SEPA-971494 format. One record per atom (N, C-alpha, C, O, CB): residue in one letter; x, y, z. Coordinates in steps of 0.001 Angstrom, whole numbers, padded with zeros to 6 digits, always signed. Each point is the difference from the previous one (the first is absolute). Glycine has a CB too. Layout:
BEGIN
AXYZ ...
# end
This chain:
BEGIN
M-019282+020930-033405 M+001146+000387+000771 M+000221+001488-000209 M-000031+000489-001129 M+001056-002799+000945 S-000807+003012+001258 S+000223+001438-000114 S+001492+000302-000107 S+000839-000809+000396 S-002941+001247+000915 S+002409+000713-001840 S+001380+000417-000177 S+000364+000985+001094 S-000747+000939+000274 S+000602-001301-002764 Q+001298+000147+003117 Q+000496+000891+001038 Q+001398+000450-000393 Q+000769-000783-000556 Q-002165-000363+002346 H+001726+002369-001514 H+001329+000521-000289 H+000735+000178+001321 H-000515+000618+000932 H-000292+000550-003047 I+002018-001716+002184 I+000784+000103+001220 I+001387+000535-000339 I+000456-000106-001138 I-001746-001799+002193 T+001943+002472-000067 T+001357+000495-000162 T+000913-000852+000864 T-000262-000202+001185 T-000544+002564-001672 L+001882-002860-000114 L+000934-000856+000719 L+001350+000691+000103 L+000350+000833-000837 L-001560-002894+000037 S+001961+001709+001827 S+001347+000548+000159 S+000942-000665-001003 S-000303-001069-000530 S-000124+001530+002989 E+001549+000165-002711 E+000962-000520-000979 E+000485-001413+000326 E+000090-000826-000908 E+000614+003167+000494 P-000386-002653+001685 P+000431-001378+000281 P-001079-001031-000351 P+000312-001084-000492 P+001145+001978+002318 L-002712-000557-001574 L-001079-000929-000344 L-000160-000141-001505 L-000274-001093-000496 L-000878+001697+002617 I+001319+000475-002839 I-000111-000062-001458 I+001101-000892-000564 I-000252-000807-000895 I-000769+003120+000838 R+002247-002173+000578 R+001100-000862-000467 R-000287-001463+000315 R+000269-000878-000819 R+001355+002766+001150 L-002170-002150+000856 L-000340-001369+000385 L-001073-000576-000917 L+000102-001145-000441 L+000497+001676+002816 L-001621+000262-002661 L-001062-000460-000901 L+000545-000271-001398 L-000336-001011-000615 L-001339+002318+001943 D+002512-000408-001828 D+000581-000204-001324 D+000817-001282-000059 D-000044-000730-000990 D+000097+003201+000666 T+000693-002739+001389 T+000796-001230+000053 T-000897-001226-000052 T+000293-000953-000721 T+001466+002147+002042 Q-002854-001176-000559 Q-000910-001141+000026 Q-000665-000216-001360 Q-000190-001140-000425 Q-000209+001555+002863 V+000050+000662-003110 V-000632-000111-001318 V+001010-000513-001022 V-000339-000837-000836 V-001247+002716+001409 K+002822-001387-000515 K+001028-000424-000961 K+000364-001467+000163 K+000346-000654-000983 K+000538+002974+000974 T-000953-002853+001225 T+000309-001412+000202 T-001116-000905-000513 T+000178-001212-000121 T+001189+001843+002107 G-002509-000034-002285 G-001110-000794-000526 G-000951-000505+001053 G-000948-000717-000320 G+002424+000073-001488 R-001249+000996+003048 R-000897-000469+001058 R-001392+000599-000151 R-001000-000650+000303 R+002963+000397+001224 F-002021+001505-002002 F-001279+000676-000179 F-000104+000530-001417 F+001004+000309-000641 F-001068+000303+003075 K-001164-000513-002910 K-000254+000513-001349 K+000308+001487-000089 K+000562+000467-000991 K-002322-002210+000674 D+001390+002480+001352 D+000250+001431+000033 D+000048+000473+001450 D-000236-000774+000927 D-000897+001068-003170 A+001442+000985+002423 A+000125+000552+001349 A-001315-000053+000757 A-000012-000165+001220 A+001823+001650-002039 S-002911-001349+000108 S-001308-000054+000647 S-000232-001356+000666 S-000521-000068+001113 S-000356+001707-002797 A+001263-002708+001005 A-000168-001342+000567 A+000873-000178+001236 A-000424-000615+000978 A-000107-000282-003260 A+001747+001435+002241 A+000898-000106+001144 A-000547+000754+001207 A+000028-000505+001122 A+001902+000279-002693 V-002427+001434+001333 V-000572+000790+001100 V-001235-000684+000555 V-000196-000030+001215 V+001078+002140-002243 Q-001717-002660+000158 Q-001210-000657+000468 Q+000326-001199+000879 Q-000638-000194+001035 Q-000543+000959-003093 E+002167-001576+001664 E+000356-001145+000832 E+000571+000444+001344 E-000303-000592+001035 E+000738-000740-003106 A+000396+002381+002049 A+000586+000485+001249 A-001077+000514+000949 A+000023-000306+001193 A+002075+000898-002425 V-003029+000177+000713 V-001074+000538+000838 V-000879-001126+000530 V-000384-000003+001169 V+000414+002141-002489 W-000343-003085+000453 W-000846-001137+000412 W+000698-000782+001110 W-000616-000314+001018 W-000392+000157-003342 S+002287-000157+002135 S+000736-000783+000993 S+000112+000739+001324 S-000071-000617+001063 S+001349-000465-002906 F-001102+002399+001789 F+000173+000770+001227 F-001306+000129+000774 F-000022-000210+001213 F+001878+001459-002308 F-002944-000906+000408 F-001257+000273+000699 F-000883-001228+000189 F-000655-000133+001034 F+000771+002401-001970 V-000141-003146-000022 V-000897-001156+000086 V+000738-001232+000488 V-000571-000820+000720 V-000809+001769-002565 G+002618-001088+001469 G+000786-001172+000372 G+000263-000852-001219 G-000688+000126-001014 G-000289-000095+003315 P+001963-000891-002209 P+000334-000829-001151 P-001128-000980-000316 P-000694-000490+000891 P+003127+000711-000323 V-002589-000486-001843 V-001023-000943-000431 V+000484-001416+000298 V+001137-000350-000315 V-001944+001941-001498 S-000035-002382+002403 S+000365-001373+000304 S-000043-000838-001273 S-000986+000055-000735 S+000094+000192+003082 P+001941-001019-002620 P-000043-000854-001193 P-001083-001065+000116 P-000466-000519-001014 P+002909+000918+000670 F-002844-000727+001555 F-001048-001000+000178 F-001351+000521-000469 F-000808-000756-000540 F+002074-000188+002469 D-001515+002241-001724 D-001273+000593-000434 D-000156-000064-001511 D-001098-000217-000512 D+001152+001734+002492 E+001049-001326-002687 E-000054+000008-001461 E-000480-001351-000545 E-000735-000051-000986 E+002597+001745+000950 Y-001438-002790+000690 Y-000383-001333-000470 Y-001143-000610+000795 Y-000373-001151-000222 Y+002701+000843-000517 R-002881+001078+001662 R-001146-000431+000815 R+000279-001286+000777 R-000806-000931+000007 R-000690+002018-001671 V+002654-001113+002315 V+000355-001124+000868 V+000459+000566+001337 V+000280+001193+000122 V+000377-002658-002107 T-000585+000599+002978 T+000500+000418+001304 T+001434-000485+000165 T+000462-000870-000739 T-002796+000811+001716 A+003026+000624-000011 A+001375-000419+000268 A+000033-001466+000429 A+000936-000726-000333 A-000331+003085+000992 E-001606-002784+000064 E-000055-001392+000454 E-000136-000962-001180 E+000613-001068-000008 E-001646+001834+002162 E+000228-000383-003152 E-000153-000853-001184 E+001317-000118-000767 E+000337-001068-000513 E-002752+001742+000357 V+003147+000423+000084 V+001281-000017-000698 V+000995-000873+000748 V+000721-000785-000616 V-001164+003083-000291 E+000490-002170+002220 E+000907-000819+000803 E-000349-001487-000120 E+000890-000842-000119 E-000591+002767+001714 K-001573-002235-001565 K-000433-001391-000115 K+000417-000579-001356 K+000473-001134-000075 K-002422+001607+001614 S+001774+000301-002594 S+000386-000440-001335 S+001516-000178-000092 S+000474-000962-000604 S-002475+002145-000360 A+002756-000271+001554 A+001457-000099-000033 A+000477-001241+000745 A+000904-000691-000470 A-000743+003189+000330 K-000747-002784+001276 K+000375-001196+000754 K-000316-001258-000792 K+000786-000948-000001 K-001189+002173+002145 R-000740-001242-002816 R-000383-001148-000810 R+000997-000201-001153 R+000407-001127-000281 R-002836+001512+000885 D+002816+000711-001265 D+000963-000082-001103 D+001365-000469+000487 D+000635-000835-000643 D-001868+002660-000536 L+001691-001288+002320 L+001289-000428+000539 L-000010-001470+000399 L+000997-000700-000180 L-000613+003024+000979 A-001499-002795-000260 A-000112-001409+000355 A+000073-000876-001255 A+000625-001060+000021 A-002014+001677+001997 A+000759-000181-003100 A+000053-000757-001255 A+001415-000027-000561 A+000436-001024-000527 A-002815+001653+000054 I+003094+000473+000579 I+001381+000055-000471 I+000879-000931+000819 I+000833-000715-000557 I-001173+003081-000196 K+000165-002364+002058 K+000794-000880+000862 K-000262-001465-000318 K+000932-000803-000053 K-000977+002544+001845 S-001214-002091-002003 S-000298-001402-000306 S+000557-000397-001361 S+000474-001124-000164 S-002544+001273+001564 D+002024+000755-002381 D+000589-000290-001305 D+001520-000146+000109 D+000598-000846-000663 D-002474+002099-000454 R+002484-000430+001950 R+001449-000079+000188 R+000383-001336+000631 R+000967-000637-000419 R-000850+003142+000665 R-000875-002924+000758 R+000278-001285+000667 R-000193-001175-000959 R+000726-000992+000061 R-001445+001992+002131 A-000274-000871-003079 A-000290-001078-000950 A+000981-000013-001177 A-000010-000928-000808 A-002398+001079+001463 G+003250+000876-000748 G+000972+000058-001077 G-000530+000549-001313 G+000632-000172-001043 G+000435-001717+002125 R-002206+002540-001046 R-000578+000559-001219 R+000536+001392-000343 R-000271+000537-001074 R-001762-001869+001553 L+002792+001902+000447 L+000593+001320-000243 L+001513-000132-000101 L+000636-000719+000771 L-002533+001851+000456 K+002445-000429-002182 K+001466+000005-000148 K+000543+001201+000756 K-000659+001039+000054 K+000549-002195-002328 P+001295+001039+002856 P+000592+001149+000685 P+000261+001136-000984 P+000411-000228-001137 P+000635-001313+002824 W-001287+002753-001235 W+000211+001167-000841 W+001390+000547+000243 W+000405+000223+001141 W-002859+000309-001115 K+003185-000319-001120 K+001334+000577+000098 K+000076+001199-000921 K-000250-000119-001200 K+001270-002123+001768 P-000676+003401-000019 P+000062+001206-000846 P+001155-000055-000993 P+000189+000933-000780 P-001207+000371+002643 
# end
């Protein structure tokens, strides 16, 4: 990985510092890298990370919801009360 030096405006520096202080990023470099990546390349799909398609996720979710409904009808689930 190569090192690049950039100059940012004061509002951007304050924004980066805020993001780093909240713990979202390890340092300002990580925050800038994510911003540049998201702007030029586009957001990373969560499906790519797990090597699944959106259709596979939807199919699995429908299967899980169907199992929950059948368990509820059979009385195997207790109502949740906060």
